[in-house]
C-alpha positions as MATLAB code, in Angstrom:
seq = 'MVAVAAALLWWWPDATPQPAGSLPTGQTPRAVDVTTIAPEQLVDAVLDECQRPLRGKMARLSATVATATLGTVQVFAELPARARVQGEHGGYLLLDDDVLPLTADAEAPPPARLQALRDLRTLVDAAALGPLHRATSCRRDADGTFVLGQPDAGEVTLRLRPGTLLPASLGRAGHDVQLLDYLRTRTTWIVSRASSAGLGECRITFDSNVHDWAPDFFVPPGGRRSGGTTTQGVPLPGERVETRSPTPILVDGKAMTWAVVPDPGDWAARVAAYRPLCDEIVRQGQQRFGFPGLWRDGEHDVLAAPFRPRDGGPAFVAPPGWRLVDVAEGHLLVVYPAAGDLAAKVAEGTRLLQEALARLGLEARGPIVAQPYLHLDEGEPPAAKLADPVVRMLVSVRNR';
ca = [
      26.463 -142.883 -117.514;
      26.816 -140.370 -120.333;
      26.303 -136.783 -119.129;
      25.068 -134.140 -121.576;
      22.941 -131.009 -121.160;
      20.405 -128.814 -122.946;
      19.348 -125.197 -122.533;
      15.811 -124.439 -121.355;
      13.291 -123.859 -124.116;
       9.661 -123.399 -123.133;
       8.528 -122.977 -126.709;
       9.706 -124.334 -130.030;
      11.028 -121.260 -131.882;
      11.557 -122.627 -135.333;
       8.093 -123.881 -136.237;
       6.987 -122.077 -139.385;
       4.912 -118.968 -138.595;
       1.878 -118.296 -140.684;
      -0.719 -115.520 -140.763;
      -3.284 -116.540 -138.208;
      -6.076 -116.169 -140.734;
      -4.519 -118.653 -143.129;
      -3.038 -121.347 -140.912;
      -3.430 -124.971 -142.001;
      -6.562 -126.873 -140.970;
      -6.522 -127.556 -137.267;
      -4.289 -124.523 -136.573;
      -6.740 -121.717 -137.066;
      -7.615 -119.683 -133.994;
     -10.502 -121.020 -132.003;
     -13.699 -119.045 -132.544;
     -14.772 -117.279 -129.329;
     -17.642 -114.891 -128.684;
     -15.685 -112.359 -126.611;
     -18.835 -110.397 -125.805;
     -19.884 -113.186 -123.440;
     -16.678 -112.895 -121.372;
     -16.785 -110.473 -118.419;
     -13.956 -107.876 -118.513;
     -12.580 -109.119 -115.211;
     -12.180 -112.578 -116.778;
     -10.801 -111.435 -120.103;
      -7.084 -111.293 -119.219;
      -7.103 -114.832 -117.838;
      -8.997 -116.080 -120.882;
      -6.481 -114.558 -123.351;
      -3.421 -115.804 -121.423;
      -4.902 -119.291 -121.090;
      -5.607 -119.346 -124.817;
      -2.193 -118.106 -125.892;
       0.323 -118.914 -123.170;
      -1.241 -121.197 -120.605;
       1.947 -123.220 -119.843;
       3.908 -119.950 -119.694;
       1.764 -118.159 -117.131;
       3.961 -116.390 -114.630;
       7.100 -117.266 -116.597;
       7.467 -114.473 -119.148;
       9.247 -111.711 -117.242;
      12.780 -112.915 -118.006;
      13.357 -113.889 -121.607;
      15.686 -113.775 -124.590;
      14.698 -113.256 -128.224;
      16.138 -112.693 -131.683;
      14.526 -109.823 -133.538;
      15.062 -108.913 -137.175;
      14.407 -105.198 -137.815;
      14.985 -102.799 -140.688;
      16.333 -100.109 -138.350;
      18.702 -102.019 -136.061;
      19.360 -105.143 -138.153;
      19.102 -108.519 -136.420;
      19.606 -108.171 -132.676;
      19.659 -110.365 -129.604;
      17.466 -109.062 -126.739;
      17.876 -110.226 -123.153;
      15.105 -108.672 -121.119;
      13.736 -108.468 -117.639;
      10.405 -106.908 -118.563;
       9.242 -104.269 -118.624;
      12.177 -102.025 -117.660;
      15.507 -103.752 -118.233;
      17.065 -105.107 -121.376;
      20.403 -105.873 -122.880;
      20.578 -105.566 -126.696;
      23.426 -106.812 -128.845;
      23.676 -106.430 -132.637;
      25.613 -104.965 -135.519;
      25.482 -101.469 -134.015;
      27.030 -102.658 -130.729;
      25.677 -103.519 -127.345;
      23.390 -101.455 -125.127;
      21.726 -101.602 -121.735;
      18.221 -100.230 -121.314;
      17.475  -99.412 -117.721;
      14.105  -97.658 -117.352;
      14.593  -94.501 -119.462;
      18.382  -94.802 -119.737;
      20.110  -96.294 -122.786;
      23.801  -96.991 -122.178;
      26.531  -98.517 -124.346;
      27.885 -101.781 -123.015;
      31.448 -100.576 -123.664;
      32.518  -98.047 -121.040;
      34.379  -95.790 -123.493;
      31.767  -95.913 -126.325;
      29.970  -92.795 -127.395;
      26.304  -92.385 -126.608;
      24.080  -93.579 -129.455;
      22.473  -90.958 -131.757;
      18.893  -89.929 -130.825;
      17.291  -92.008 -133.579;
      18.982  -95.155 -132.336;
      18.084  -94.329 -128.745;
      14.431  -94.241 -129.699;
      14.688  -97.362 -131.828;
      16.138  -99.288 -128.895;
      13.327  -98.096 -126.627;
      10.815  -99.071 -129.310;
      12.476 -102.485 -129.559;
      11.981 -103.107 -125.837;
       8.349 -102.065 -126.111;
       7.825 -104.344 -129.095;
       9.372 -107.369 -127.361;
       7.265 -106.710 -124.271;
       4.062 -106.576 -126.356;
       4.986 -109.704 -128.334;
       5.536 -111.508 -125.025;
       2.089 -110.232 -123.946;
       3.775 -108.549 -121.026;
       1.007 -105.997 -120.410;
      -1.476 -108.880 -120.014;
       0.758 -110.775 -117.584;
       1.138 -107.590 -115.511;
      -2.471 -106.341 -115.801;
      -4.009 -105.154 -112.504;
      -7.474 -104.490 -113.988;
      -9.446 -104.728 -117.234;
     -12.386 -102.757 -118.581;
     -14.196 -102.941 -121.895;
     -14.361  -99.696 -123.951;
     -17.326  -98.738 -126.166;
     -15.386  -99.656 -129.339;
     -14.889 -103.253 -128.210;
     -11.253 -102.769 -127.122;
     -10.100 -103.484 -123.552;
      -8.114 -101.195 -121.318;
      -5.589 -102.918 -119.035;
      -4.410 -101.267 -115.833;
      -0.708 -101.524 -115.161;
       1.395 -101.592 -111.995;
       2.845  -98.135 -112.813;
      -0.708  -96.719 -112.835;
      -0.646  -96.422 -116.636;
      -3.052  -98.119 -119.042;
      -2.533 -100.275 -122.123;
      -5.150 -100.748 -124.820;
      -5.789 -104.350 -126.025;
      -7.444 -105.163 -129.364;
      -8.349 -108.755 -130.180;
      -8.607 -110.387 -133.588;
     -12.362 -110.529 -134.363;
     -14.041 -113.602 -132.946;
     -10.888 -114.920 -131.243;
      -8.787 -114.518 -128.091;
      -5.636 -113.698 -130.055;
      -4.368 -110.141 -129.447;
      -4.167 -107.983 -132.548;
      -2.437 -105.035 -130.884;
      -1.246 -103.657 -127.564;
      -0.609  -99.982 -127.121;
      -0.020  -97.210 -124.629;
      -0.782  -93.531 -125.299;
      -1.182  -94.137 -129.018;
       2.073  -96.122 -129.457;
       0.601  -99.354 -130.661;
       2.412 -102.608 -131.403;
       0.602 -104.610 -134.038;
       0.817 -108.386 -133.503;
       0.765 -109.640 -137.066;
       1.623 -113.354 -137.101;
       1.594 -116.150 -134.599;
       3.571 -119.343 -134.303;
       1.244 -122.214 -133.330;
       2.604 -125.017 -131.099;
       0.639 -127.772 -129.497;
      -0.140 -125.678 -126.415;
       0.561 -122.038 -127.278;
       0.126 -119.148 -129.727;
       3.435 -117.241 -129.781;
       3.852 -113.943 -131.593;
       6.368 -114.303 -134.497;
       5.870 -111.024 -136.384;
       5.030 -107.586 -135.049;
       5.271 -103.955 -136.087;
       5.290 -100.497 -134.618;
       5.485  -96.984 -136.027;
       9.064  -96.582 -134.879;
      10.502  -99.919 -136.049;
       8.222 -101.035 -138.903;
       7.694 -104.745 -139.374;
       9.851 -107.114 -137.306;
      10.388 -110.881 -137.124;
      10.764 -112.166 -133.602;
      11.947 -115.547 -132.345;
      11.735 -116.222 -128.663;
      14.713 -118.274 -127.633;
      14.115 -118.870 -123.944;
      11.953 -117.522 -121.098;
      13.913 -118.603 -118.053;
      17.263 -117.092 -117.182;
      19.316 -116.948 -114.044;
      20.988 -113.680 -114.886;
      24.423 -113.117 -113.411;
      24.198 -110.482 -110.659;
      26.018 -107.955 -112.844;
      24.175 -108.699 -116.083;
      22.255 -105.405 -116.080;
      24.961 -103.320 -114.361;
      26.321 -100.648 -116.711;
      30.099 -100.356 -117.297;
      31.581  -98.257 -114.517;
      28.232  -98.281 -112.734;
      27.137  -95.075 -114.503;
      23.542  -94.002 -114.996;
      22.485  -90.942 -117.031;
      20.172  -89.823 -114.259;
      23.175  -89.161 -112.012;
      22.886  -92.235 -109.779;
      25.727  -94.725 -109.576;
      26.315  -98.308 -108.601;
      29.540 -100.156 -108.147;
      30.571 -101.237 -111.632;
      31.693 -104.783 -112.310;
      32.685 -106.393 -115.638;
      29.738 -107.633 -117.662;
      29.711 -111.389 -118.159;
      30.573 -112.795 -121.545;
      29.807 -116.486 -121.110;
      26.538 -116.798 -119.130;
      23.767 -116.201 -121.676;
      23.258 -118.350 -124.721;
      22.811 -116.764 -128.148;
      22.693 -118.382 -131.570;
      26.407 -117.869 -131.968;
      28.156 -119.309 -135.049;
      31.298 -119.627 -132.922;
      31.411 -121.756 -129.739;
      30.446 -120.042 -126.511;
      30.479 -121.236 -122.918;
      27.052 -121.128 -121.208;
      25.285 -122.524 -118.138;
      23.255 -125.726 -118.534;
      20.383 -126.867 -116.340;
      19.902 -130.366 -114.950;
      17.614 -132.475 -117.078;
      16.963 -136.014 -118.418;
      17.082 -137.590 -121.854;
      14.715 -140.413 -122.845;
      16.858 -142.343 -125.331;
      16.035 -144.758 -128.195;
      18.064 -146.042 -131.147;
      18.041 -143.574 -134.049;
      16.094 -145.190 -136.914;
      17.917 -143.000 -139.405;
      15.064 -141.628 -141.571;
      12.603 -138.916 -140.659;
       9.358 -140.922 -140.906;
      10.781 -143.582 -138.555;
      12.164 -140.893 -136.230;
       8.707 -139.379 -135.943;
       7.241 -142.788 -135.108;
       9.896 -143.407 -132.434;
       9.854 -139.905 -130.932;
       6.105 -139.376 -130.485;
       5.673 -142.140 -127.863;
       8.459 -140.615 -125.806;
       6.789 -137.203 -125.842;
       3.355 -138.668 -125.120;
       4.581 -140.486 -122.042;
       6.598 -137.533 -120.773;
       3.482 -135.291 -120.989;
       1.223 -138.024 -119.566;
       3.367 -138.194 -116.453;
       3.202 -134.452 -115.937;
       6.832 -133.708 -116.839;
       8.106 -130.564 -118.487;
       9.460 -130.969 -122.017;
      12.856 -129.316 -122.315;
      13.607 -128.390 -125.890;
      14.198 -130.135 -129.190;
      15.195 -133.758 -129.950;
      18.816 -134.765 -129.471;
      20.932 -136.832 -131.848;
      24.382 -138.200 -131.009;
      26.755 -141.144 -131.523;
      26.797 -143.538 -128.546;
      29.671 -145.963 -129.032;
      28.897 -147.821 -132.235;
      25.288 -146.665 -132.484;
      23.371 -143.484 -133.223;
      20.660 -142.435 -130.773;
      17.605 -140.196 -130.743;
      16.471 -138.625 -127.456;
      13.665 -136.493 -126.007;
      14.709 -134.052 -123.265;
      12.554 -133.314 -120.176;
      12.591 -132.043 -116.564;
      10.275 -132.570 -113.610;
       7.886 -129.668 -112.935;
       8.356 -127.776 -109.677;
       6.414 -129.708 -107.065;
       5.319 -132.226 -109.657;
       5.591 -136.009 -109.651;
       8.862 -137.845 -110.290;
       9.086 -139.626 -113.635;
       8.589 -143.403 -113.517;
      10.431 -145.022 -116.439;
       8.301 -147.508 -118.325;
       9.777 -150.989 -118.853;
      12.540 -150.951 -121.415;
      13.130 -147.230 -121.360;
      16.684 -145.861 -121.208;
      17.114 -142.602 -119.336;
      20.255 -140.407 -119.261;
      20.315 -137.989 -116.318;
      22.226 -134.783 -116.800;
      23.798 -132.726 -114.010;
      23.767 -128.941 -114.001;
      26.999 -127.555 -115.435;
      28.779 -125.764 -118.214;
      28.184 -126.274 -121.954;
      30.033 -125.343 -125.069;
      27.359 -124.394 -127.633;
      27.462 -123.409 -131.321;
      24.949 -122.870 -134.085;
      26.606 -123.754 -137.430;
      25.780 -121.175 -140.081;
      24.911 -123.012 -143.274;
      23.951 -126.295 -144.869;
      21.587 -129.197 -144.232;
      21.555 -131.216 -140.985;
      24.495 -133.427 -141.949;
      26.620 -130.422 -142.950;
      25.813 -128.522 -139.760;
      26.493 -131.515 -137.554;
      29.913 -132.018 -139.228;
      30.768 -128.348 -138.952;
      29.468 -128.038 -135.372;
      31.466 -131.101 -134.322;
      34.640 -129.637 -135.792;
      34.104 -126.272 -134.129;
      33.385 -127.787 -130.718;
      36.381 -130.141 -130.879;
      38.641 -127.223 -131.754;
      37.185 -125.090 -128.981;
      37.715 -127.907 -126.404;
      41.332 -128.135 -127.365;
      41.898 -124.364 -127.585;
      40.272 -123.657 -124.225;
      41.754 -126.724 -122.461;
      38.319 -128.015 -121.504;
      37.377 -131.663 -120.819;
      34.169 -132.975 -122.356;
      31.925 -134.908 -119.990;
      29.750 -136.469 -122.660;
      29.275 -136.697 -126.415;
      28.746 -133.891 -128.845;
      24.976 -133.564 -129.265;
      23.009 -132.121 -132.188;
      19.594 -130.551 -131.494;
      17.860 -129.723 -134.797;
      14.986 -127.318 -134.243;
      12.407 -129.729 -135.631;
       9.008 -130.704 -134.217;
       9.131 -134.489 -134.577;
       6.093 -134.873 -132.321;
       4.071 -132.966 -134.942;
       5.087 -135.038 -137.944;
       7.750 -135.462 -140.584;
       9.619 -132.152 -141.218;
       9.031 -130.555 -144.648;
      11.846 -130.744 -147.192;
      12.393 -126.954 -147.096;
      13.027 -127.054 -143.386;
      15.395 -130.020 -143.700;
      17.400 -128.166 -146.345;
      18.520 -125.542 -143.819;
      17.367 -126.281 -140.225;
      18.476 -124.384 -137.193;
      20.838 -126.788 -135.379;
      22.108 -126.308 -131.866;
      25.346 -128.259 -131.246;
      26.536 -128.718 -127.663;
      28.969 -130.585 -125.472;
      28.915 -130.661 -121.716;
      32.260 -129.815 -120.105;
      33.807 -130.157 -116.674;
      33.130 -127.087 -114.556;
      36.007 -124.685 -114.468;
];
């Protein structure tokens, strides 16, 4: 049996975000009279509206954030206190109030960058609705805002978009994060654009919300902390966490299953073939596990929907005629080709992965798979998206 693997994606990060007030018909926020909701029920109501399938699963996440101040950065966070940020200005660890370069001999960042990095962590936390997930209490203020108690005994102010349960801003002690745009999926509203006084307007793409961080992932080089405390330093890992790297990287892959059908070859037919797979996966209470997969299987091209069983949920019973490909946990080589349409990125990604396999002396344990970030369960992708889609290329390899 062919063995391939896919990274965990709880949301679908490349749907086109739109201002919530001008979303297409059927994607506008649901009208809700918030005055009829008791304050003690408000937090649950907002989280159910925006992130119901993500409840309790938003503390560990990774995101790509485009900022004017720091450029485009990758953020790996264990909210609210710990984050690892990598971008054009280098890599940094944020540990409570400390900001430390990832390179042991690097100079401390200038004060303006220190504050920008702290602001970035705050913005990501707000965009993930972290203060709602951690809320210990909720009360309604006279101006219609809500004040959320936090585990550290502080308070965060929540403002909702009028007549909806979508947060408009979250702030602490006057440092508000404005939640400007949302990405609408079938089951969630995910923040895609936010702003703060320190960073200005930022685009944010959540890449994953489940990570098994390596034990040393948030350990600073040399174990140093600016507050005078120390831990035993160990080298920071370079291959455990997936980013949208244009060069192949080695990452960890979770066990999962593909539901496989022949690839019809055109997008309208792919939509017609893919939707029944998704519908049956959801009907049986399984957890969808990212974007569609495309690969060459012998003499034929195939299209596949990835999924996993939910913790404590039912096992999947394959309907008659279904073909399933089970995937063991293991290592993956992953690359995100930089430019072109789907065909160009598949060709480039295939070349890069084949070269990386040979260079690193790794043995593939399955085909090279393309995962375009396209929502085939929602309809045929628009031409603009097909002209330059995000494409994740991967190959499963023998564990080293």
